[in-house]
N, C-alpha and C positions, 0 to 999 in steps of 0.2 A: 392488467397493467404491469409493466416491468418495474421491479423494485429498485433496480440499479438506475433506471431512468428517473425514478422518483427521487433517488438520493442526490442527483445532480444539483438540485436547487436548494437542498437543505444546508442551512448555515448554522447547524447545531454544534454541540461540543465536539463532534467528531470531524468537523470540517477543518482542514489545514490550509489548503490553497487551491485556487483555480488557475489552471494553465490553459493554453490555447486548445489542447486536445483532451485533457483529463481534468477531473476533480480529484484532489488528493484528500483522503479521509483516514483517520486513525481507526484501526480495528478495535472493536469492543474488547476482544480478548488480548490481553497484554502479557500472556505467559512468556512470549518472546518480545521483550521491550522494543518498541519502535514499529512493531508490525503495523503496516499500513496497507491501504487499498487505493489503487489508482483506477478510477472509473472512467472509461472512454466516454466522451460526450456524445459521440455518434452511436446510435443503437445499431450494433452489429453483433453477431454471435461467433463469428470466426475471423481470424486475422486475415485470411485470404479474401475476405469480402471487402477489404479496404483497398484503395488504390495504392500503387507503389509509393506515391508521395505521402498519403495518409499513414501508411505503415512506417515509413522512415521517420516522419515527424513524431508519431506515437512512440516509437522505440527510442528516440532521442530523449523524450521526457521520462520514460521508464528508466533508462540508463542513468539519467541525471538524478532522479529520486533515489535510485538504488545506491549510487555513489555517495550522496549526501547521508543516507542512513548508515551505510557501512562505516564511513569516517566518523560520523557523529556518535555512533553507538559502539564503536570499537569492535565491530563484527569481524569474525574470522572469515566468514563467507556470507554472501547474500543469496537467499532463495528468492527467485523471481518466478512466480507461478501464474499461469493462465489456464484455468480449468474450465469453468462454465457449465459443469454438469448440473449444479443446483440452481444457478442463476445464469440463464443463457443470454448474457450480455458481456462483452469483453470488459474484463476488469482484472487487474494484476494484483496478486498478493505479494508484497515486498516484506520479507521476513529476515531481519538481521539474525544471524546464527553465530553462536560462540561454542567453543569446544566444551564448555561446562554447562551448556543449556540442557534442559530436561530430556531432550531427544536427539542429542548430537548423533550424526551419521544416519538418521532416520527422517523420513518425511514427517512434518508436524501432524499431518492428517492421520498417521498411524499411531500417534501417542495419545492414548485416552487420558484426558485431564479435565477437571472442571475449569471452565473459562476464568481467567484471572481478570476481573473487572476492578479497575482502579476507583478509589474514592475521588470525589470532585477535585480536591486539592492536587492530588498526584496526577490525575487525568489532565487537568488544566496545565500543570507544570510540564507534562510531556508534550502536549500540543505546542506550548510556548517554546520549548526546546527545539522542536523540529522547525518551527517558524524562524527561529533565530539562526539555525543552521542554513535554512534557505536564504535568508537575508545575507548571510556571510558567504554564500557560494558565488562562484564566478560565472553564474548562469547568464 
Protein backbone atom coordinates (compact mmCIF):
# COMPACT_ATOMS: atom_id res chain seq x y z
CA UNK A 1 0.00 0.00 0.00
CA UNK A 2 1.17 3.54 -0.74
CA UNK A 3 2.07 5.48 2.41
CA UNK A 4 1.19 8.77 0.71
CA UNK A 5 -2.28 7.47 -0.17
CA UNK A 6 -2.62 6.35 3.46
CA UNK A 7 -1.70 9.84 4.68
CA UNK A 8 -4.52 11.48 2.72
CA UNK A 9 -7.19 10.50 5.22
CA UNK A 10 -5.15 11.17 8.37
CA UNK A 11 -6.37 14.08 10.41
CA UNK A 12 -3.53 13.86 12.90
CA UNK A 13 -1.33 16.65 14.23
CA UNK A 14 0.45 17.00 10.87
CA UNK A 15 -2.73 17.72 8.92
CA UNK A 16 -3.08 21.37 7.93
CA UNK A 17 -5.71 21.61 5.19
CA UNK A 18 -7.47 19.68 2.47
CA UNK A 19 -7.69 21.32 -0.94
CA UNK A 20 -9.40 20.02 -4.09
CA UNK A 21 -6.20 18.36 -5.37
CA UNK A 22 -3.90 18.04 -2.37
CA UNK A 23 -3.75 17.42 1.34
CA UNK A 24 -1.38 19.82 3.08
CA UNK A 25 0.66 18.30 5.90
CA UNK A 26 3.41 19.64 8.13
CA UNK A 27 6.70 17.77 7.82
CA UNK A 28 7.83 16.04 10.98
CA UNK A 29 11.30 17.60 10.54
CA UNK A 30 11.17 21.33 11.24
CA UNK A 31 14.87 22.11 10.84
CA UNK A 32 13.54 24.56 8.25
CA UNK A 33 10.47 26.10 9.94
CA UNK A 34 7.31 25.71 7.92
CA UNK A 35 8.55 22.72 5.91
CA UNK A 36 5.37 21.25 4.55
CA UNK A 37 4.29 18.49 2.21
CA UNK A 38 1.45 18.70 -0.29
CA UNK A 39 0.25 15.21 -1.15
CA UNK A 40 -1.64 14.85 -4.42
CA UNK A 41 -4.98 13.15 -3.84
CA UNK A 42 -4.76 11.23 -7.08
CA UNK A 43 -2.26 8.39 -7.00
CA UNK A 44 0.28 9.14 -9.71
CA UNK A 45 4.04 8.85 -9.72
CA UNK A 46 4.95 11.36 -12.43
CA UNK A 47 3.55 14.79 -13.21
CA UNK A 48 3.20 13.89 -16.90
CA UNK A 49 0.69 11.21 -15.89
CA UNK A 50 -1.77 13.98 -15.07
CA UNK A 51 -3.97 15.62 -17.65
CA UNK A 52 -3.20 19.23 -18.60
CA UNK A 53 -6.11 20.35 -16.45
CA UNK A 54 -4.99 18.27 -13.46
CA UNK A 55 -1.42 19.59 -13.78
CA UNK A 56 -2.60 23.18 -13.99
CA UNK A 57 -4.89 22.82 -10.97
CA UNK A 58 -2.17 21.05 -8.97
CA UNK A 59 0.39 23.72 -9.79
CA UNK A 60 -2.00 26.49 -8.73
CA UNK A 61 -2.31 24.89 -5.30
CA UNK A 62 1.44 24.30 -5.01
CA UNK A 63 2.09 27.91 -5.98
CA UNK A 64 -0.45 29.25 -3.50
CA UNK A 65 0.91 27.16 -0.62
CA UNK A 66 4.47 28.25 -1.47
CA UNK A 67 3.40 31.91 -1.60
CA UNK A 68 1.69 31.64 1.80
CA UNK A 69 4.72 29.96 3.37
CA UNK A 70 7.21 32.44 1.85
CA UNK A 71 5.29 35.44 3.12
CA UNK A 72 4.34 33.92 6.46
CA UNK A 73 7.83 32.70 7.36
CA UNK A 74 9.79 35.57 5.84
CA UNK A 75 11.65 33.22 3.52
CA UNK A 76 14.28 34.52 1.16
CA UNK A 77 13.52 31.66 -1.25
CA UNK A 78 11.07 28.78 -1.45
CA UNK A 79 12.34 25.35 -2.38
CA UNK A 80 9.58 23.40 -4.15
CA UNK A 81 10.66 19.83 -4.66
CA UNK A 82 8.97 16.92 -6.38
CA UNK A 83 11.20 13.88 -5.95
CA UNK A 84 9.40 10.57 -5.42
CA UNK A 85 12.42 8.30 -5.24
CA UNK A 86 11.49 6.98 -1.79
CA UNK A 87 7.73 7.48 -2.00
CA UNK A 88 6.53 6.95 -5.60
CA UNK A 89 3.47 9.19 -5.29
CA UNK A 90 3.40 12.84 -6.33
CA UNK A 91 4.04 14.95 -3.26
CA UNK A 92 5.71 18.32 -3.02
CA UNK A 93 8.16 19.38 -0.34
CA UNK A 94 7.71 23.10 0.30
CA UNK A 95 10.67 24.39 2.27
CA UNK A 96 10.96 28.04 3.28
CA UNK A 97 14.66 28.98 3.06
CA UNK A 98 16.52 31.88 4.66
CA UNK A 99 20.08 33.01 4.16
CA UNK A 100 20.89 32.09 7.77
CA UNK A 101 19.43 28.59 7.62
CA UNK A 102 21.69 25.59 8.35
CA UNK A 103 22.30 24.73 4.69
CA UNK A 104 21.81 27.94 2.73
CA UNK A 105 22.85 27.51 -0.93
CA UNK A 106 22.66 23.72 -0.62
CA UNK A 107 19.81 21.25 -1.05
CA UNK A 108 18.41 20.26 2.34
CA UNK A 109 18.89 16.60 1.42
CA UNK A 110 22.69 17.06 1.38
CA UNK A 111 22.80 18.57 4.87
CA UNK A 112 23.22 15.79 7.45
CA UNK A 113 21.23 16.70 10.51
CA UNK A 114 19.13 15.08 13.18
CA UNK A 115 15.49 15.81 12.35
CA UNK A 116 14.15 18.66 14.47
CA UNK A 117 10.93 17.39 16.00
CA UNK A 118 8.91 19.98 17.82
CA UNK A 119 7.29 19.43 21.17
CA UNK A 120 3.47 19.29 21.17
CA UNK A 121 3.00 22.97 22.09
CA UNK A 122 5.40 24.29 19.42
CA UNK A 123 4.09 21.83 16.84
CA UNK A 124 0.47 22.86 17.43
CA UNK A 125 1.45 26.54 17.34
CA UNK A 126 3.11 26.07 13.95
CA UNK A 127 0.09 24.26 12.48
CA UNK A 128 -2.15 27.01 13.87
CA UNK A 129 0.12 29.69 12.35
CA UNK A 130 -0.11 28.12 8.90
CA UNK A 131 -3.88 27.73 9.18
CA UNK A 132 -4.18 31.43 10.12
CA UNK A 133 -2.00 32.37 7.15
CA UNK A 134 -4.30 30.29 4.95
CA UNK A 135 -7.41 31.93 6.38
CA UNK A 136 -5.92 35.36 5.71
CA UNK A 137 -4.88 34.61 2.15
CA UNK A 138 -6.85 35.85 -0.82
CA UNK A 139 -7.31 32.29 -2.07
